C-alpha positions in Angstrom: 10.1 -90.7 125.9 11.9 -87.4 126.3 10.1 -84.7 124.4 12.3 -82.0 122.8 12.3 -78.3 123.1 11.0 -77.1 119.7 12.4 -73.8 118.4 10.9 -71.9 115.6 13.7 -70.5 113.4 13.6 -68.1 110.4 17.0 -66.6 110.2 16.2 -63.4 112.2 18.4 -62.1 115.0 15.5 -62.8 117.4 15.3 -66.4 116.4 19.0 -66.9 117.0 18.6 -65.4 120.4 15.8 -68.0 120.9 18.1 -70.8 119.8 20.8 -69.8 122.4 18.1 -69.6 125.1 16.7 -73.0 124.2 20.1 -74.7 124.2 20.8 -73.4 127.7 17.4 -74.5 128.8 18.0 -78.0 127.3 21.2 -78.3 129.3 19.3 -77.5 132.5 16.6 -80.1 131.9 18.5 -82.7 129.9 16.4 -82.3 126.8 17.1 -82.5 123.0 16.4 -79.5 120.8 14.4 -79.6 117.5 14.9 -76.6 115.1 11.8 -76.1 112.9 11.5 -73.8 109.9 8.1 -73.6 108.3 6.9 -71.5 105.4 4.5 -71.7 102.5 7.3 -71.5 100.0 5.3 -73.0 97.2 4.0 -69.5 96.8 7.4 -68.5 95.5 7.9 -69.5 91.9 11.6 -68.7 91.4 14.5 -71.1 91.8 18.1 -70.2 92.5 20.2 -69.8 89.3 22.4 -72.8 88.6 20.7 -75.3 91.0 19.5 -77.3 88.1 16.8 -78.9 90.1 14.1 -76.2 90.1 13.9 -76.2 93.9 12.1 -73.0 95.2 14.6 -70.5 96.4 12.7 -70.2 99.7 13.3 -73.9 100.4 17.0 -73.5 99.7 17.1 -70.5 102.0 15.2 -72.5 104.7 17.7 -75.4 104.5 20.6 -72.9 104.9 18.8 -71.2 107.9 18.3 -74.4 109.8 21.8 -75.6 109.1 23.2 -72.4 110.4 21.0 -72.5 113.5 22.0 -76.1 114.2 25.7 -75.1 113.8 25.1 -72.3 116.3 23.4 -74.6 118.7 26.2 -77.1 118.6 28.8 -74.5 119.1 27.0 -73.2 122.1 26.9 -76.7 123.7 28.0 -79.7 121.7 26.5 -82.1 124.2 22.9 -81.1 123.3 21.3 -83.3 120.7 20.0 -81.1 117.9 17.7 -82.1 115.0 16.3 -80.0 112.2 13.1 -79.9 110.1 11.9 -77.8 107.1 8.2 -78.0 106.3 6.1 -76.3 103.7 3.4 -75.1 106.1 2.2 -72.0 107.7 4.7 -71.2 110.5 2.2 -70.7 113.3 0.2 -73.8 112.4 3.4 -76.0 112.1 4.7 -74.9 115.5 1.4 -75.4 117.2 1.2 -78.9 115.7 4.8 -79.6 116.7 3.9 -78.6 120.3 1.8 -81.7 120.6 5.1 -83.6 120.8 7.2 -81.0 122.6 8.1 -80.3 126.2 7.8 -76.6 125.2 7.9 -74.3 122.2 10.4 -71.5 122.0 10.1 -68.5 119.6 11.8 -65.2 119.2 9.9 -61.9 119.7 10.2 -60.7 116.1 10.3 -62.6 112.8 12.3 -62.1 109.7 11.1 -59.0 107.9 9.0 -57.9 110.9 7.8 -54.3 110.7 9.8 -52.2 113.1 6.8 -50.7 114.8 5.3 -54.1 115.9 6.3 -55.3 119.3 5.7 -59.0 118.8 5.7 -61.0 115.6 2.3 -62.5 114.6 3.8 -66.0 114.7 4.9 -65.8 118.3 1.5 -64.3 119.3 -0.5 -67.0 117.5 1.6 -69.8 118.9 1.4 -68.5 122.5 -2.4 -68.3 122.0 -3.0 -71.7 120.5 -0.4 -74.2 121.6 -1.3 -77.0 124.0 2.2 -77.0 125.6 4.2 -74.3 127.3 5.4 -71.5 125.0 8.4 -69.4 125.7 8.8 -66.1 123.8 12.4 -65.0 124.2 12.5 -61.3 124.6 13.9 -58.6 126.9 17.3 -57.1 127.8 20.6 -58.9 127.9 20.5 -59.5 131.6 17.1 -61.1 131.5 17.7 -63.3 128.4 21.1 -64.3 129.8 19.6 -65.4 133.1 21.8 -63.3 135.4 19.3 -62.2 138.0 18.9 -65.6 139.7 15.1 -65.0 140.0 12.0 -66.3 138.3 8.7 -64.5 138.4 5.4 -66.3 138.6 2.2 -64.3 138.1 -0.4 -66.3 140.0 -3.9 -66.2 138.5 -7.0 -68.0 139.5 -7.1 -71.7 140.5 -8.5 -72.7 137.1 -5.5 -71.3 135.2 -2.6 -71.7 137.6 -2.0 -75.4 138.5 0.2 -76.2 135.5 2.0 -72.8 135.7 2.9 -73.4 139.3 4.4 -76.8 138.5 6.3 -75.4 135.6 7.6 -72.5 137.7 8.9 -74.8 140.5 10.6 -77.2 138.1 12.3 -74.3 136.5 13.4 -72.7 139.7 14.8 -76.0 140.9 16.7 -76.6 137.7 18.2 -73.1 137.8 18.7 -73.1 141.6 17.2 -69.7 141.9 14.5 -67.8 143.8 10.9 -68.1 142.8 9.0 -64.8 143.2 5.3 -65.5 143.2 3.0 -62.5 142.8 -0.8 -62.3 143.1 -2.3 -59.0 142.1 -5.6 -57.8 143.5 -7.8 -54.8 142.9 -10.2 -53.0 145.1 -13.5 -52.2 143.2 -13.8 -48.4 142.7 -17.1 -48.2 144.5 -15.5 -49.6 147.6 -12.7 -47.0 147.7 -12.4 -45.8 151.3 -14.0 -48.9 152.7 -17.4 -47.4 153.3 -19.6 -50.0 151.6 -17.4 -52.9 152.9 -17.4 -51.5 156.4 -21.2 -51.4 156.4 -21.2 -55.0 155.2 -19.1 -56.0 158.2 -16.1 -57.0 156.1 -12.6 -55.6 157.0 -11.1 -53.1 154.6 -8.1 -55.4 153.8 -10.3 -58.4 152.9 -9.2 -58.4 149.2 -5.6 -58.5 150.2 -6.2 -61.3 152.7 -8.0 -63.3 150.1 -5.1 -62.9 147.7 -2.6 -64.0 150.3 -4.7 -67.0 151.2 -4.9 -68.0 147.6 -1.1 -67.9 147.3 -0.8 -70.3 150.2 -3.5 -72.7 148.8 -2.2 -72.9 145.3 1.5 -73.2 146.3 1.2 -75.7 149.1 1.5 -78.9 147.0 4.4 -77.6 144.9 6.3 -76.4 148.0 6.0 -79.8 149.5 7.3 -81.4 146.3 10.2 -79.0 145.9 11.3 -78.1 149.5 14.6 -76.8 148.2 13.1 -74.1 146.1 13.3 -70.6 147.7 10.0 -68.8 147.4 8.9 -65.3 148.0 5.2 -64.4 148.0 3.6 -61.0 147.4 0.0 -60.0 147.3 0.1 -56.6 145.5 -2.7 -54.1 144.8 -2.8 -52.9 141.2 -3.2 -54.1 137.6 -1.5 -57.5 137.2 -0.1 -56.7 133.8 1.6 -53.5 134.9 2.9 -55.1 138.1 4.4 -58.1 136.3 6.0 -56.0 133.5 7.6 -53.8 136.0 9.0 -56.7 138.1 10.2 -58.5 135.0 13.1 -56.1 134.9 14.7 -58.1 137.7 13.7 -61.6 136.5 15.2 -64.2 134.2 11.8 -65.6 133.2 8.2 -64.6 133.9 5.6 -67.3 133.9 1.8 -67.1 133.6 -1.0 -69.7 133.2 -3.8 -69.5 130.8 -7.1 -71.2 130.0 -7.3 -74.0 127.4 -10.3 -73.6 125.1 -11.8 -76.4 123.1 -12.7 -74.1 120.2 -10.5 -73.4 117.2 -9.6 -70.1 118.8 -7.3 -72.0 121.2 -6.1 -70.4 124.3 -7.3 -67.2 125.8 -4.3 -65.0 126.7 -6.1 -62.1 128.2 -4.8 -58.6 128.9 -2.0 -59.8 131.2 -0.6 -62.2 128.7 -0.7 -59.6 125.9 1.0 -57.0 128.2 3.8 -59.4 129.0 4.3 -60.7 125.5 4.7 -57.2 124.2 6.4 -55.4 127.0 8.2 -57.8 129.4 11.9 -57.2 130.0 12.8 -60.9 130.1 11.6 -64.1 128.4 7.9 -65.0 128.9 6.5 -68.5 129.4 2.8 -69.0 128.8 1.7 -72.3 130.3 -1.8 -73.7 129.3 -4.0 -75.3 131.9 -4.7 -78.8 130.9 -8.3 -80.1 131.2 
């Protein structure tokens, strides 16, 4: 069974950008696309004048939005199979549920009616934090969204968050025939600045960097063997991971990170790195949950 890319649509410019991105992604991987509009429109009492059926105006608007998005998707690539759904449900909850039968969820970075001062819509943030499948938030400049850099960026975390993200990144790099840039950030504790304490403990001053480099090799070994044609570059860089990845996202077509999967109702723990990227990255961001 081929699971679709599920795209959250709401009529905003941001969602239309997400539709375009999802269609291009569907072509790369041979996937169908499902366009999903969700809203609690029963809260709206009015009906459009002249409809004669008393249907809520929000539902009529929703049907128009998904039809327009489907037409846009078909015009972008008529070979991609596109289906649509309109559900009377909270948008974030509906998308998270849809993610149980999706290869990935795709959202825009801002919703319809989003306050200008907010950097990421509440729906996109909630979906990225709770979904059990990869979530792609389409954001960034024209070059990044358009995939013109020929480079994917993978922020490598710890072993318990990175396995699925590594697999996702290598599959994506292979499908795009592009370079995979893998970065592991490391920090030297403030009390070890200058190496005094570590030197007394008999540990070399560059031990943190060596550990980061070793982890890169360990976590990438299997994926490199499975995808020998993927060009990889590895970097162990000192500094805050969020800042490093946001800066390097300016030259990437997609930045990928892994995250923990929690069993509580709170869902996934994004952490500061995830929040930094979802709010500030200059290209689309993929959050890949680690399966138990």
